C-alpha positions as CSV (number, residue, x, y, z in Angstrom):
1,M,17.3,2.3,24.8
2,K,16.9,5.9,23.6
3,I,14.3,6.1,20.8
4,L,13.5,9.1,18.7
5,L,10.0,9.5,17.2
6,L,10.8,11.3,13.8
7,A,7.5,11.5,12.0
8,P,6.6,15.2,11.3
9,E,3.6,14.1,8.9
10,F,2.3,11.5,11.4
11,D,0.0,12.3,14.2
12,F,1.6,10.9,17.3
13,N,-1.3,11.7,19.6
14,E,-1.9,10.8,23.2
15,E,-3.1,7.4,22.3
16,W,0.1,6.6,20.4
17,R,2.3,8.0,23.2
18,A,0.4,6.1,25.9
19,A,0.8,2.9,23.9
20,L,4.6,3.3,23.6
21,K,5.1,4.2,27.0
22,S,3.1,1.1,28.0
23,T,5.2,-1.2,25.9
24,L,8.4,0.5,26.5
25,P,8.3,1.3,30.1
26,N,12.3,1.2,30.6
27,D,13.1,3.2,27.3
28,E,13.5,6.9,26.8
29,L,11.1,8.4,24.0
30,Y,12.3,11.7,22.3
31,E,10.3,14.0,20.2
32,G,11.2,17.4,18.9
33,D,14.8,18.6,19.4
34,Q,15.2,18.3,23.1
35,F,18.1,15.8,23.1
36,A,21.6,15.3,22.0
37,P,21.8,13.7,18.5
38,D,24.4,11.3,19.8
39,D,22.0,9.8,22.4
40,V,19.6,8.4,19.8
41,E,20.0,4.7,19.3
42,I,16.7,3.8,17.4
43,A,14.6,6.0,15.1
44,I,10.9,5.4,14.4
45,V,10.2,7.2,11.4
46,Y,7.4,8.2,8.9
47,N,8.7,10.2,5.8
48,P,11.5,11.8,7.9
49,P,13.1,15.0,6.3
50,Y,15.8,14.2,3.7
51,K,19.3,13.6,5.1
52,I,18.2,14.2,8.8
53,L,19.1,10.5,9.9
54,R,22.6,11.0,9.3
55,R,22.8,13.4,12.3
56,Y,22.5,10.4,14.6
57,S,25.8,8.8,14.8
58,N,25.1,6.1,17.4
59,L,21.9,4.8,15.4
60,I,21.6,1.1,15.4
61,A,18.3,0.6,13.7
62,I,15.5,2.4,11.7
63,I,11.7,1.3,12.3
64,S,9.7,2.5,9.4
65,L,5.9,3.2,10.5
66,S,5.1,3.1,6.7
67,A,4.6,-0.1,4.6
68,G,6.1,1.9,1.8
69,V,9.7,2.7,2.1
70,D,10.4,4.1,-1.3
71,G,10.7,7.6,0.1
72,L,13.0,6.6,2.9
73,L,15.3,4.6,0.7
74,S,15.5,7.7,-1.6
75,D,17.8,9.3,1.0
76,N,21.3,8.2,0.0
77,S,22.8,9.3,3.2
78,L,20.8,6.7,5.3
79,P,23.1,5.2,7.9
80,N,24.0,1.6,7.2
81,V,22.0,0.1,9.9
82,P,18.9,-2.3,9.6
83,I,15.6,-0.8,8.4
84,I,12.6,-2.8,9.9
85,R,9.2,-2.1,8.3
86,L,6.2,-2.4,10.6
87,A,3.8,-5.2,9.4
88,T,1.1,-5.7,11.9
89,A,-1.9,-7.8,11.5
90,D,-4.0,-4.8,11.4
91,I,-2.6,-3.6,8.2
92,V,-3.4,-7.0,6.7
93,Y,-6.9,-7.1,7.8
94,L,-7.7,-3.5,6.7
95,M,-6.1,-3.9,3.3
96,R,-8.2,-7.1,2.7
97,E,-11.4,-5.5,3.8
98,Y,-10.6,-2.5,1.5
99,V,-10.0,-4.6,-1.5
100,I,-13.0,-6.9,-1.1
101,Y,-15.2,-3.8,-0.7
102,Q,-13.8,-2.1,-3.9
103,V,-13.8,-5.2,-5.8
104,L,-17.6,-5.9,-5.0
105,R,-18.3,-2.2,-5.7
106,I,-16.9,-2.5,-9.1
107,H,-18.4,-6.0,-9.7
108,R,-21.8,-4.8,-8.9
109,D,-21.5,-1.4,-10.5
110,F,-22.4,0.4,-7.3
111,A,-20.8,3.6,-8.7
112,A,-23.6,3.8,-11.4
113,I,-26.2,3.1,-8.6
114,E,-24.7,5.9,-6.4
115,Q,-24.8,8.3,-9.5
116,Q,-28.5,7.5,-9.9
117,H,-29.2,8.3,-6.4
118,Q,-27.6,11.8,-6.8
119,R,-29.8,12.4,-9.9
120,R,-32.8,11.0,-8.1
121,E,-33.3,8.3,-10.6
122,W,-34.9,4.9,-9.9
123,Q,-33.6,2.7,-12.7
124,W,-33.8,-0.9,-13.0
125,M,-30.2,-2.6,-13.4
126,P,-29.8,-5.8,-15.4
127,P,-29.0,-9.1,-13.6
128,Y,-25.4,-9.3,-12.6
129,H,-23.0,-12.1,-13.5
130,P,-22.0,-14.3,-10.5
131,A,-18.5,-13.7,-9.2
132,S,-17.3,-16.8,-10.8
133,H,-17.5,-14.9,-14.1
134,R,-15.3,-12.1,-13.1
135,R,-11.7,-12.3,-13.5
136,V,-9.7,-10.5,-10.7
137,S,-5.9,-10.2,-10.9
138,V,-3.5,-9.0,-8.1
139,L,-0.1,-7.5,-8.8
140,G,2.1,-8.2,-5.9
141,L,1.7,-11.4,-3.8
142,G,3.5,-10.3,-0.7
143,R,2.2,-9.8,2.9
144,L,-0.7,-7.7,1.8
145,G,-1.3,-9.1,-1.8
146,M,-1.4,-12.7,-1.1
147,P,-4.1,-12.6,1.8
148,C,-6.2,-10.2,-0.6
149,A,-6.0,-12.8,-3.5
150,I,-7.0,-15.8,-1.1
151,A,-9.9,-13.8,0.4
152,L,-11.2,-13.0,-3.2
153,T,-11.3,-16.6,-4.1
154,H,-13.4,-17.3,-0.9
155,L,-16.0,-15.0,-2.7
156,G,-16.0,-17.0,-5.8
157,F,-13.9,-14.8,-8.2
158,K,-11.5,-16.2,-10.7
159,V,-8.3,-14.9,-9.1
160,S,-4.9,-14.6,-10.7
161,G,-1.7,-13.2,-9.2
162,W,1.6,-11.8,-10.4
163,S,4.9,-11.4,-8.6
164,K,8.6,-11.2,-9.2
165,S,9.2,-14.8,-8.1
166,L,6.5,-17.5,-8.9
167,K,4.2,-18.3,-6.0
168,N,2.0,-21.3,-5.2
169,I,-1.3,-20.1,-3.7
170,P,-4.4,-22.6,-3.6
171,N,-7.1,-21.6,-6.1
172,V,-5.0,-18.6,-7.5
173,S,-3.5,-18.9,-11.0
174,C,0.1,-17.5,-10.3
175,F,2.4,-15.7,-12.8
176,A,5.9,-14.2,-12.7
177,G,8.2,-12.2,-14.8
178,D,7.6,-10.2,-18.0
179,E,6.2,-13.1,-19.9
180,G,3.9,-13.9,-17.1
181,L,2.5,-10.5,-16.8
182,S,1.8,-10.5,-20.5
183,L,-0.2,-13.9,-20.0
184,L,-2.2,-12.4,-17.0
185,L,-3.3,-9.1,-18.2
186,P,-5.6,-10.3,-21.3
187,R,-7.5,-12.5,-18.6
188,T,-8.2,-9.5,-16.2
189,D,-11.4,-7.8,-15.6
190,I,-10.5,-6.0,-12.3
191,L,-6.6,-5.4,-11.7
192,I,-5.4,-4.6,-8.3
193,C,-2.1,-3.1,-7.9
194,L,-0.3,-4.0,-4.5
195,L,3.3,-3.7,-5.7
196,P,6.0,-1.8,-3.8
197,L,7.4,1.3,-5.5
198,T,10.8,0.5,-7.0
199,D,12.7,1.8,-10.1
200,T,11.0,-1.0,-12.0
201,T,7.4,-0.5,-10.9
202,Y,7.4,3.4,-11.1
203,N,4.7,4.2,-13.7
204,I,4.0,0.4,-14.2
205,L,0.3,1.3,-14.5
206,S,0.5,3.0,-17.9
207,S,-0.8,2.8,-21.4
208,S,1.5,-0.1,-22.2
209,L,0.1,-2.2,-19.4
210,F,-3.5,-0.9,-19.9
211,N,-3.7,-1.9,-23.5
212,Q,-3.0,-5.3,-22.6
213,L,-6.1,-5.5,-20.5
214,P,-9.6,-6.3,-22.1
215,R,-11.5,-3.2,-23.0
216,G,-13.7,-2.1,-20.1
217,A,-11.4,-3.3,-17.3
218,S,-11.1,-1.5,-14.2
219,I,-8.2,-0.9,-11.9
220,I,-7.6,-0.4,-8.0
221,N,-4.4,1.1,-6.8
222,V,-3.7,0.5,-3.2
223,S,0.1,0.4,-3.5
224,R,2.0,3.7,-4.1
225,G,1.0,6.6,-6.1
226,G,4.3,6.4,-8.0
227,C,3.2,3.2,-9.6
228,L,0.5,5.0,-11.6
229,N,1.0,7.1,-14.7
230,E,-1.8,9.5,-14.1
231,K,-2.0,11.2,-17.7
232,D,-2.0,7.6,-19.2
233,L,-4.9,6.8,-16.8
234,L,-6.9,9.8,-17.9
235,K,-6.3,9.0,-21.5
236,E,-7.4,5.4,-21.3
237,L,-10.5,6.4,-19.3
238,E,-11.5,8.9,-22.0
239,N,-11.2,6.3,-24.8
240,G,-13.1,3.6,-23.0
241,K,-10.2,1.2,-22.5
242,I,-10.4,1.6,-18.7
243,A,-14.0,1.7,-17.4
244,H,-13.2,2.6,-13.8
245,A,-10.4,3.4,-11.4
246,T,-10.4,3.3,-7.6
247,L,-7.4,5.2,-6.2
248,D,-6.3,5.2,-2.7
249,V,-2.7,6.6,-3.3
250,F,-1.3,9.5,-5.4
251,K,1.9,10.9,-6.5
252,I,1.2,14.2,-4.5
253,E,-0.8,13.8,-1.2
254,P,-3.1,15.4,-0.3
255,L,-4.4,15.5,-3.8
256,P,-4.4,19.0,-5.1
257,L,-7.9,20.6,-5.4
258,S,-7.2,21.4,-9.0
259,H,-6.5,17.8,-9.9
260,P,-8.6,16.3,-12.7
261,F,-9.1,13.1,-10.8
262,W,-11.5,14.9,-8.4
263,M,-14.2,15.6,-10.9
264,H,-13.9,12.5,-13.1
265,P,-17.1,10.5,-13.0
266,R,-15.2,7.1,-13.4
267,I,-12.6,7.7,-10.8
268,T,-13.3,6.8,-7.1
269,I,-10.8,8.6,-4.7
270,T,-10.1,7.6,-1.2
271,P,-7.6,9.6,0.9
272,H,-4.9,7.0,1.6
273,V,-7.1,5.2,4.0
274,A,-7.0,1.6,2.9
275,A,-4.8,0.3,5.7
276,D,-3.2,1.6,8.8
277,S,-2.0,0.4,12.0
278,R,-3.7,1.0,15.6
279,P,-1.5,2.4,18.1
280,C,-1.8,-0.6,20.5
281,S,-0.7,-3.1,18.0
282,S,2.0,-1.1,16.5
283,A,3.4,-0.5,19.9
284,L,3.5,-4.1,20.7
285,E,5.3,-4.9,17.5
286,I,7.8,-2.0,18.0
287,A,8.5,-3.4,21.6
288,D,9.1,-6.8,20.1
289,I,11.5,-5.4,17.6
290,I,13.5,-3.5,20.2
291,S,13.6,-6.5,22.3
292,R,15.1,-8.5,19.6
293,L,17.7,-5.8,18.8
294,R,18.6,-5.7,22.6
295,N,19.0,-9.4,22.7
296,G,20.6,-10.1,19.2
297,K,17.7,-12.0,17.8
298,P,16.7,-12.2,14.2
299,L,14.7,-9.2,13.1
300,P,11.4,-9.5,11.3
301,N,10.4,-7.6,8.0
302,L,13.8,-6.5,7.2
303,V,13.9,-4.0,4.2
304,C,16.3,-5.0,1.3
305,R,17.9,-1.8,0.0
306,V,18.9,-3.4,-3.1
307,K,15.4,-4.6,-4.0
308,G,13.8,-1.3,-2.6
309,Y,11.3,-2.9,-0.3
């Protein structure tokens, strides 16, 4: 098959090219514009330019390197072909590690200790409550959210989770729907957002949600920048409703140097590094998807355009 790599913001370095050529030895890989648009059968994409995919009249599938497909689906000219989202085990493991680290950092108040270090202060900290006294809630119990919730139970935290449809996860109190969210939020000390970005989740992390949390709760956003109302977060941090925010994703990336998040003492910024796939595992999954397309087998991780993920 003839495959186009269409990812201007993605670094297709030599490691990526070697991995793809190794797993797809009999297929043709295109980059740039040195090909005829009608030749392209499969597009591997990461934030492709708006309306560009409609150029490829013989396209049979789109493979998204990004777990978030909101940007891709905003293009109303997308060809009516299957969209498959990569979901390698790497992403699950890395997201789980990131969430565990950030929850423990908040739980043990390491941000305050780091600030003491910067001020060269040696200050005793009072004893911490055990994890069993800390209530952690996960918004979104899909491929990434569920493993994170389960991992946190193994550390002894009281874990709850919320999703569109009710789940049944051992040792996790599960909620669903608007009523379920209203029940979950007041029993949350640390809130983790792992929701896809859709019309209904845009700015879901806003004052109306924050005001249902106990005073002094913390949030971790590793979903999409569009899920967070940035002005509302700053307001709730200033009035003490939110104690700390850890943010890995933003509405504008890279985060502008003038953005107030950079200098806020109770915001931790990481540059969209929570989870990313390695070239070797991604290439193996891409090869499996293409084999399934070639042989008419069921496709994994299909994106539902109606749901938006």
